MARLUMTI-141687 format. One record per residue: z, y, x of N, C-alpha, C in turn; residue in three letters. Coordinates in nm, 2 decimals. Layout:
N
<atom n_c3="Z" n_c2="Y" n_c1="X" ca_c3="Z" ca_c2="Y" ca_c1="X" c_c3="Z" c_c2="Y" c_c1="X" res="ALA"/>
...
END
This chain:
64
<atom n_c3="0.00" n_c2="-0.12" n_c1="0.09" ca_c3="0.00" ca_c2="0.00" ca_c1="0.00" c_c3="0.00" c_c2="0.12" c_c1="0.09" res="UNK"/>
<atom n_c3="-0.07" n_c2="0.22" n_c1="0.05" ca_c3="-0.08" ca_c2="0.34" ca_c1="0.13" c_c3="0.00" c_c2="0.45" c_c1="0.04" res="UNK"/>
<atom n_c3="0.00" n_c2="0.58" n_c1="0.11" ca_c3="0.07" ca_c2="0.69" ca_c1="0.05" c_c3="0.01" c_c2="0.73" c_c1="-0.09" res="UNK"/>
<atom n_c3="-0.12" n_c2="0.70" n_c1="-0.12" ca_c3="-0.18" ca_c2="0.73" ca_c1="-0.24" c_c3="-0.16" c_c2="0.62" c_c1="-0.35" res="UNK"/>
<atom n_c3="-0.07" n_c2="0.53" n_c1="-0.32" ca_c3="-0.03" ca_c2="0.42" ca_c1="-0.41" c_c3="-0.14" c_c2="0.32" c_c1="-0.43" res="UNK"/>
<atom n_c3="-0.23" n_c2="0.31" n_c1="-0.34" ca_c3="-0.34" ca_c2="0.22" ca_c1="-0.35" c_c3="-0.30" c_c2="0.09" c_c1="-0.28" res="UNK"/>
<atom n_c3="-0.30" n_c2="-0.02" n_c1="-0.35" ca_c3="-0.25" ca_c2="-0.15" ca_c1="-0.30" c_c3="-0.38" c_c2="-0.24" c_c1="-0.25" res="UNK"/>
<atom n_c3="-0.36" n_c2="-0.30" n_c1="-0.14" ca_c3="-0.48" ca_c2="-0.37" ca_c1="-0.09" c_c3="-0.44" c_c2="-0.52" c_c1="-0.06" res="UNK"/>
<atom n_c3="-0.54" n_c2="-0.61" n_c1="-0.10" ca_c3="-0.51" ca_c2="-0.75" ca_c1="-0.06" c_c3="-0.56" c_c2="-0.77" c_c1="0.08" res="UNK"/>
<atom n_c3="-0.45" n_c2="-0.81" n_c1="0.17" ca_c3="-0.48" ca_c2="-0.82" ca_c1="0.32" c_c3="-0.49" c_c2="-0.96" c_c1="0.36" res="UNK"/>
<atom n_c3="-0.51" n_c2="-1.06" n_c1="0.26" ca_c3="-0.52" ca_c2="-1.19" ca_c1="0.30" c_c3="-0.64" c_c2="-1.22" c_c1="0.39" res="UNK"/>
<atom n_c3="-0.74" n_c2="-1.14" n_c1="0.39" ca_c3="-0.85" ca_c2="-1.17" ca_c1="0.48" c_c3="-0.87" c_c2="-1.05" c_c1="0.60" res="UNK"/>
<atom n_c3="-0.75" n_c2="-0.98" n_c1="0.61" ca_c3="-0.75" ca_c2="-0.88" ca_c1="0.72" c_c3="-0.77" c_c2="-0.94" c_c1="0.85" res="UNK"/>
<atom n_c3="-0.82" n_c2="-0.88" n_c1="0.94" ca_c3="-0.88" ca_c2="-0.75" ca_c1="0.95" c_c3="-1.02" c_c2="-0.73" c_c1="0.90" res="UNK"/>
<atom n_c3="-1.08" n_c2="-0.84" n_c1="0.86" ca_c3="-1.22" ca_c2="-0.83" ca_c1="0.82" c_c3="-1.24" c_c2="-0.77" c_c1="0.68" res="UNK"/>
<atom n_c3="-1.15" n_c2="-0.80" n_c1="0.59" ca_c3="-1.17" ca_c2="-0.74" ca_c1="0.45" c_c3="-1.03" c_c2="-0.70" c_c1="0.40" res="UNK"/>
<atom n_c3="-1.03" n_c2="-0.57" n_c1="0.35" ca_c3="-0.91" ca_c2="-0.52" ca_c1="0.29" c_c3="-0.95" c_c2="-0.47" c_c1="0.15" res="UNK"/>
<atom n_c3="-0.94" n_c2="-0.57" n_c1="0.06" ca_c3="-0.98" ca_c2="-0.56" ca_c1="-0.09" c_c3="-0.88" c_c2="-0.47" c_c1="-0.16" res="UNK"/>
<atom n_c3="-0.93" n_c2="-0.36" n_c1="-0.22" ca_c3="-0.83" ca_c2="-0.28" ca_c1="-0.31" c_c3="-0.79" c_c2="-0.37" c_c1="-0.44" res="UNK"/>
<atom n_c3="-0.66" n_c2="-0.36" n_c1="-0.48" ca_c3="-0.62" ca_c2="-0.42" ca_c1="-0.60" c_c3="-0.58" c_c2="-0.30" c_c1="-0.70" res="UNK"/>
<atom n_c3="-0.65" n_c2="-0.28" n_c1="-0.80" ca_c3="-0.61" ca_c2="-0.17" ca_c1="-0.89" c_c3="-0.50" c_c2="-0.23" c_c1="-0.98" res="UNK"/>
<atom n_c3="-0.43" n_c2="-0.13" n_c1="-1.05" ca_c3="-0.33" ca_c2="-0.17" ca_c1="-1.14" c_c3="-0.38" c_c2="-0.25" c_c1="-1.25" res="UNK"/>
<atom n_c3="-0.50" n_c2="-0.23" n_c1="-1.29" ca_c3="-0.56" ca_c2="-0.30" ca_c1="-1.41" c_c3="-0.59" c_c2="-0.45" c_c1="-1.37" res="UNK"/>
<atom n_c3="-0.61" n_c2="-0.47" n_c1="-1.24" ca_c3="-0.63" ca_c2="-0.61" ca_c1="-1.19" c_c3="-0.51" c_c2="-0.68" c_c1="-1.14" res="UNK"/>
<atom n_c3="-0.39" n_c2="-0.62" n_c1="-1.16" ca_c3="-0.26" ca_c2="-0.68" ca_c1="-1.10" c_c3="-0.24" c_c2="-0.82" c_c1="-1.16" res="UNK"/>
<atom n_c3="-0.21" n_c2="-0.91" n_c1="-1.06" ca_c3="-0.15" ca_c2="-1.04" ca_c1="-1.10" c_c3="0.00" c_c2="-1.03" c_c1="-1.09" res="UNK"/>
<atom n_c3="0.07" n_c2="-1.14" n_c1="-1.12" ca_c3="0.22" ca_c2="-1.14" ca_c1="-1.11" c_c3="0.26" c_c2="-1.10" c_c1="-0.97" res="UNK"/>
<atom n_c3="0.20" n_c2="-1.16" n_c1="-0.88" ca_c3="0.23" ca_c2="-1.14" ca_c1="-0.73" c_c3="0.20" c_c2="-1.00" c_c1="-0.68" res="UNK"/>
<atom n_c3="0.09" n_c2="-0.95" n_c1="-0.73" ca_c3="0.06" ca_c2="-0.80" ca_c1="-0.69" c_c3="0.15" c_c2="-0.71" c_c1="-0.76" res="UNK"/>
<atom n_c3="0.20" n_c2="-0.74" n_c1="-0.89" ca_c3="0.29" ca_c2="-0.65" ca_c1="-0.95" c_c3="0.42" c_c2="-0.64" c_c1="-0.89" res="UNK"/>
<atom n_c3="0.47" n_c2="-0.75" n_c1="-0.83" ca_c3="0.59" ca_c2="-0.76" ca_c1="-0.76" c_c3="0.58" c_c2="-0.68" c_c1="-0.63" res="UNK"/>
<atom n_c3="0.47" n_c2="-0.70" n_c1="-0.56" ca_c3="0.44" ca_c2="-0.64" ca_c1="-0.43" c_c3="0.43" c_c2="-0.49" c_c1="-0.45" res="UNK"/>
<atom n_c3="0.36" n_c2="-0.45" n_c1="-0.55" ca_c3="0.34" ca_c2="-0.30" ca_c1="-0.58" c_c3="0.48" c_c2="-0.23" c_c1="-0.61" res="UNK"/>
<atom n_c3="0.57" n_c2="-0.30" n_c1="-0.69" ca_c3="0.69" ca_c2="-0.24" ca_c1="-0.73" c_c3="0.79" c_c2="-0.23" c_c1="-0.60" res="UNK"/>
<atom n_c3="0.79" n_c2="-0.34" n_c1="-0.52" ca_c3="0.86" ca_c2="-0.34" ca_c1="-0.39" c_c3="0.82" c_c2="-0.24" c_c1="-0.29" res="UNK"/>
<atom n_c3="0.69" n_c2="-0.24" n_c1="-0.27" ca_c3="0.64" ca_c2="-0.14" ca_c1="-0.18" c_c3="0.65" c_c2="0.01" c_c1="-0.23" res="UNK"/>
<atom n_c3="0.64" n_c2="0.03" n_c1="-0.35" ca_c3="0.67" ca_c2="0.16" ca_c1="-0.41" c_c3="0.81" c_c2="0.21" c_c1="-0.38" res="UNK"/>
<atom n_c3="0.90" n_c2="0.11" n_c1="-0.40" ca_c3="1.04" ca_c2="0.15" ca_c1="-0.38" c_c3="1.07" c_c2="0.18" c_c1="-0.23" res="UNK"/>
<atom n_c3="1.01" n_c2="0.10" n_c1="-0.14" ca_c3="1.03" ca_c2="0.12" ca_c1="0.00" c_c3="0.96" c_c2="0.25" c_c1="0.05" res="UNK"/>
<atom n_c3="0.84" n_c2="0.28" n_c1="0.00" ca_c3="0.78" ca_c2="0.41" ca_c1="0.03" c_c3="0.85" c_c2="0.53" c_c1="-0.02" res="UNK"/>
<atom n_c3="0.92" n_c2="0.52" n_c1="-0.13" ca_c3="1.00" ca_c2="0.63" ca_c1="-0.18" c_c3="1.12" c_c2="0.65" c_c1="-0.10" res="UNK"/>
<atom n_c3="1.18" n_c2="0.54" n_c1="-0.05" ca_c3="1.30" ca_c2="0.55" ca_c1="0.04" c_c3="1.26" c_c2="0.60" c_c1="0.17" res="UNK"/>
<atom n_c3="1.15" n_c2="0.56" n_c1="0.23" ca_c3="1.11" ca_c2="0.61" ca_c1="0.37" c_c3="1.05" c_c2="0.75" c_c1="0.36" res="UNK"/>
<atom n_c3="0.99" n_c2="0.79" n_c1="0.25" ca_c3="0.93" ca_c2="0.92" ca_c1="0.23" c_c3="0.84" c_c2="0.96" c_c1="0.35" res="UNK"/>
<atom n_c3="0.72" n_c2="0.89" n_c1="0.37" ca_c3="0.63" ca_c2="0.91" ca_c1="0.48" c_c3="0.57" c_c2="1.05" c_c1="0.48" res="UNK"/>
<atom n_c3="0.56" n_c2="1.11" n_c1="0.36" ca_c3="0.50" ca_c2="1.25" ca_c1="0.35" c_c3="0.59" c_c2="1.35" c_c1="0.43" res="UNK"/>
<atom n_c3="0.72" n_c2="1.32" n_c1="0.44" ca_c3="0.80" ca_c2="1.42" ca_c1="0.51" c_c3="0.78" c_c2="1.42" c_c1="0.66" res="UNK"/>
<atom n_c3="0.72" n_c2="1.31" n_c1="0.72" ca_c3="0.69" ca_c2="1.30" ca_c1="0.86" c_c3="0.81" c_c2="1.24" c_c1="0.93" res="UNK"/>
<atom n_c3="0.79" n_c2="1.23" n_c1="1.05" ca_c3="0.90" ca_c2="1.16" ca_c1="1.14" c_c3="1.02" c_c2="1.27" c_c1="1.17" res="UNK"/>
<atom n_c3="1.13" n_c2="1.21" n_c1="1.16" ca_c3="1.25" ca_c2="1.29" ca_c1="1.18" c_c3="1.32" c_c2="1.24" c_c1="1.31" res="UNK"/>
<atom n_c3="1.38" n_c2="1.33" n_c1="1.38" ca_c3="1.45" ca_c2="1.28" ca_c1="1.50" c_c3="1.60" c_c2="1.29" c_c1="1.47" res="UNK"/>
<atom n_c3="1.66" n_c2="1.17" n_c1="1.49" ca_c3="1.81" ca_c2="1.17" ca_c1="1.46" c_c3="1.88" c_c2="1.15" c_c1="1.59" res="UNK"/>
<atom n_c3="1.81" n_c2="1.16" n_c1="1.71" ca_c3="1.87" ca_c2="1.14" ca_c1="1.83" c_c3="1.96" c_c2="1.25" c_c1="1.88" res="UNK"/>
<atom n_c3="2.00" n_c2="1.25" n_c1="2.01" ca_c3="2.09" ca_c2="1.34" ca_c1="2.07" c_c3="2.01" c_c2="1.45" c_c1="2.15" res="UNK"/>
<atom n_c3="1.88" n_c2="1.44" n_c1="2.15" ca_c3="1.80" ca_c2="1.54" ca_c1="2.22" c_c3="1.77" c_c2="1.50" c_c1="2.36" res="UNK"/>
<atom n_c3="1.82" n_c2="1.39" n_c1="2.40" ca_c3="1.79" ca_c2="1.33" ca_c1="2.53" c_c3="1.67" c_c2="1.24" c_c1="2.52" res="UNK"/>
<atom n_c3="1.58" n_c2="1.24" n_c1="2.63" ca_c3="1.46" ca_c2="1.15" ca_c1="2.63" c_c3="1.51" c_c2="1.03" c_c1="2.71" res="UNK"/>
<atom n_c3="1.46" n_c2="0.92" n_c1="2.68" ca_c3="1.48" ca_c2="0.80" ca_c1="2.75" c_c3="1.39" c_c2="0.80" c_c1="2.87" res="UNK"/>
<atom n_c3="1.45" n_c2="0.76" n_c1="2.98" ca_c3="1.37" ca_c2="0.75" ca_c1="3.11" c_c3="1.28" c_c2="0.63" c_c1="3.11" res="UNK"/>
<atom n_c3="1.15" n_c2="0.64" n_c1="3.16" ca_c3="1.08" ca_c2="0.53" ca_c1="3.17" c_c3="1.10" c_c2="0.47" c_c1="3.31" res="UNK"/>
<atom n_c3="1.10" n_c2="0.33" n_c1="3.31" ca_c3="1.11" ca_c2="0.27" ca_c1="3.43" c_c3="0.98" c_c2="0.27" c_c1="3.51" res="UNK"/>
<atom n_c3="1.00" n_c2="0.30" n_c1="3.64" ca_c3="0.87" ca_c2="0.31" ca_c1="3.73" c_c3="0.84" c_c2="0.18" c_c1="3.77" res="UNK"/>
<atom n_c3="0.71" n_c2="0.17" n_c1="3.82" ca_c3="0.67" ca_c2="0.05" ca_c1="3.88" c_c3="0.72" c_c2="0.03" c_c1="4.02" res="UNK"/>
<atom n_c3="0.75" n_c2="-0.10" n_c1="4.05" ca_c3="0.80" ca_c2="-0.12" ca_c1="4.18" c_c3="0.72" c_c2="-0.15" c_c1="4.29" res="UNK"/>
END
């Protein structure tokens, strides 16, 4: 599911990503649609990434 609430059948991904409209919903896609809608609402992807850290950047390990 994307931010536009479009659900896709990913069973043949990455070759085919078939859209599943609400009119075509099966029992499985109805359950998936409701679960994913709830998760997206909780995550709020439209708000963007937020930083809850202490302002310090992690140091990258150098090559030996």
